[in-house]
C-alpha positions in Angstrom: 138.9 90.4 -21.2 142.2 90.1 -23.0 144.2 93.3 -22.6 144.9 93.0 -18.8 147.0 89.9 -19.6 149.2 91.7 -22.1 152.8 92.5 -21.0 152.2 96.1 -22.1 150.0 96.6 -19.0 152.9 96.0 -16.7 155.1 98.4 -18.6 152.4 101.1 -18.5 151.8 100.4 -14.8 155.4 101.3 -14.1 154.9 104.7 -15.8 151.7 105.5 -13.9 153.3 104.5 -10.6 156.2 106.9 -11.2 154.9 109.9 -9.3 158.1 111.9 -9.9 157.8 111.6 -13.7 154.1 111.2 -14.2 152.5 112.7 -11.1 149.2 111.4 -9.9 146.8 110.1 -12.5 143.9 112.5 -12.7 141.7 111.6 -15.6 141.2 108.7 -18.0 139.5 109.0 -21.4 138.8 106.2 -23.8 136.9 105.5 -27.0 135.8 102.2 -28.4 133.7 102.3 -31.6 132.8 99.8 -34.3 130.7 101.0 -37.3 128.8 97.7 -37.9 125.5 99.1 -36.6 125.3 101.2 -39.7 124.9 98.1 -41.7 121.2 97.1 -41.8 121.8 93.4 -42.2 124.3 93.3 -39.2 121.9 95.4 -37.1 119.0 93.0 -37.8 120.9 89.7 -37.3 123.7 90.3 -34.7 123.0 89.3 -31.1 124.5 92.6 -29.9 121.4 94.4 -31.2 118.9 91.9 -29.7 117.4 93.1 -26.4 116.7 89.6 -25.3 120.3 88.5 -25.9 122.4 91.6 -25.1 120.1 94.3 -23.5 123.1 96.5 -22.7 124.1 96.8 -26.4 127.2 98.7 -27.0 127.6 99.5 -23.3 127.7 95.9 -22.3 129.8 94.8 -25.3 132.2 97.7 -25.8 131.8 99.8 -22.7 132.9 96.9 -20.6 136.4 97.5 -21.9 136.3 101.2 -21.3 135.3 100.7 -17.7 137.8 97.9 -17.1 140.7 100.0 -18.5 139.6 102.9 -16.3 139.5 100.7 -13.2 143.0 99.4 -14.1 144.4 102.9 -14.5 143.1 103.8 -11.1 144.4 100.6 -9.4 140.9 99.2 -9.3 139.5 101.9 -7.1 135.7 102.0 -7.7 134.1 105.2 -8.8 132.0 107.1 -6.2 129.3 107.8 -8.8 128.6 107.6 -12.5 126.7 109.5 -15.2 125.6 107.9 -18.5 123.6 108.8 -21.5 122.2 106.5 -24.2 122.5 109.0 -27.1 121.1 106.5 -29.6 119.2 103.2 -29.1 117.3 100.7 -31.2 113.4 100.9 -31.2 113.5 98.1 -28.6 115.8 100.2 -26.3 119.2 98.6 -27.0 121.9 101.3 -26.6 124.0 101.8 -29.7 125.9 105.1 -29.0 126.8 105.9 -25.4 128.8 108.5 -23.4 129.6 108.2 -19.8 131.5 109.9 -17.0 132.8 108.6 -13.6 133.8 110.4 -10.4 136.6 108.7 -8.3 137.9 109.5 -4.8 140.7 112.0 -4.7 139.2 114.3 -7.3 139.9 111.9 -10.1 137.6 111.4 -13.1 137.1 109.4 -16.3 135.0 109.6 -19.4 134.4 107.4 -22.4 132.4 106.9 -25.6 131.4 103.5 -26.9 129.4 103.0 -30.1 128.1 100.6 -32.7 127.7 103.6 -35.1 131.2 105.2 -35.0 134.4 104.4 -36.9 136.5 101.5 -35.7 138.6 103.0 -33.0 139.9 101.9 -29.6 142.2 104.5 -28.0 142.8 105.6 -24.5 144.7 108.3 -22.5 145.6 108.6 -18.9 146.3 112.2 -17.9 148.6 112.7 -15.0 149.6 115.9 -13.2 152.8 116.2 -15.3 152.3 114.2 -18.6 149.9 111.9 -20.5 150.1 108.2 -21.4 148.5 107.4 -24.7 147.8 104.2 -26.6 145.9 103.8 -29.9 144.8 100.2 -29.4 143.9 99.6 -25.8 141.4 96.7 -26.4 142.7 94.9 -29.5 146.3 95.6 -30.5 147.0 96.9 -33.9 149.7 94.2 -34.5 149.5 90.6 -33.3 152.8 90.3 -31.5 153.7 93.9 -30.6 152.0 96.8 -28.8 153.0 100.3 -28.2 152.3 103.3 -25.9 153.6 106.8 -25.6 154.2 109.2 -22.8 153.9 112.9 -23.9 154.2 116.3 -22.4 152.8 119.5 -24.0 154.6 122.8 -23.6 153.7 126.4 -24.3 155.6 128.1 -27.2 156.6 131.7 -27.6 153.6 134.0 -26.9 151.4 130.8 -26.7 151.2 130.8 -30.5 151.9 127.0 -30.4 151.6 124.2 -27.9 154.6 121.9 -28.9 154.3 118.2 -27.9 157.3 116.4 -26.7 157.4 112.6 -26.7 159.1 111.6 -23.4 158.9 107.9 -23.9 157.7 105.6 -26.6 157.8 101.9 -25.9 157.1 98.8 -27.9 156.4 95.6 -26.2 157.1 92.6 -28.4 156.5 88.9 -28.3 153.2 88.9 -26.5 149.8 87.8 -28.0 147.2 88.9 -25.4 144.6 86.2 -26.4 147.2 83.5 -26.0 148.5 85.0 -22.7 144.9 85.0 -21.3 144.5 81.3 -22.1 148.0 80.5 -20.7 147.3 82.4 -17.4 144.0 80.6 -16.8 145.3 77.3 -17.9 148.1 77.6 -15.4 145.6 78.2 -12.6 143.6 75.2 -13.7 146.6 73.0 -13.9 147.8 74.1 -10.4 144.3 73.6 -9.0 144.3 77.2 -7.7 141.6 79.8 -7.5 142.7 83.4 -8.1 139.9 85.6 -6.6 141.3 88.6 -8.4 139.6 87.8 -11.6 136.0 87.3 -10.4 136.3 90.3 -8.1 137.3 92.6 -11.0 134.6 91.1 -13.2 132.0 91.8 -10.6 133.4 95.3 -10.0 133.2 96.1 -13.7 129.6 94.8 -13.9 128.4 96.9 -11.0 129.8 100.0 -12.6 127.9 99.1 -15.8 124.7 98.5 -13.9 125.0 101.9 -12.2 125.4 103.4 -15.7 122.2 101.7 -16.8 120.4 103.3 -13.8 121.9 106.7 -14.7 120.8 106.4 -18.3 117.3 105.6 -17.1 117.4 108.9 -15.2 118.5 111.0 -18.2 122.2 110.9 -17.1 121.7 111.8 -13.4 124.7 110.9 -11.2 124.2 107.5 -9.6 126.2 106.1 -6.7 127.3 102.5 -6.9 125.4 101.7 -3.7 122.2 102.4 -5.6 122.8 99.3 -7.7 122.5 97.0 -4.7 119.4 98.9 -3.5 117.8 98.5 -6.9 118.6 94.7 -6.9 117.1 94.4 -3.4 113.9 96.2 -4.6 113.6 93.7 -7.4 114.0 90.8 -5.1 111.3 92.1 -2.8 108.9 92.6 -5.7 109.4 89.0 -6.9 109.3 87.4 -3.4 
């Protein structure tokens, strides 16, 4: 997962942690779509559409980033429960167009859409009590060595005939290539002979959320608590024992 290593993340973190300016983060919304599933040859040959190779389809491939960004925005608090719908799937059951929602402690929430059938798009918003942080390229930056984000606040015009938007902050972070930064960070750990438990912990946390979403999708979008994932795994182990 590249984007957590980008210098932009630290700059955005400072905004989200500024309670006086931003308020408490209340909701995260993100979208990650690629249109390649509309191409018959891609759909037939790509491993992402093969149930034996990637059974979670667009949820496992793209939704991973939606979930990880949401967890990051909420300082890696886990959601209390999730709801997920596979709106479109292959005949074999590989999800290709997915929507999901998450409930977090403290009356916080998140939603996302990920798809192999929608236009190429990877935007995200974090809505606080006072303003909104927005970026148009939260997974793969639109430029190789620069990345931007904006902080905006919407007002109410005369007689509410218009809702004018004011850009409070627009920042461009230059000189960072997130793919290279990822390799650099992990190479430094290897060279130092160190183990940073942060990364496997966050990886497992992300996967547990995805697993809960798969359970929810199998229940037609019913809300599922994360603890149910562990129970489902235990039930599988007992059946195979």
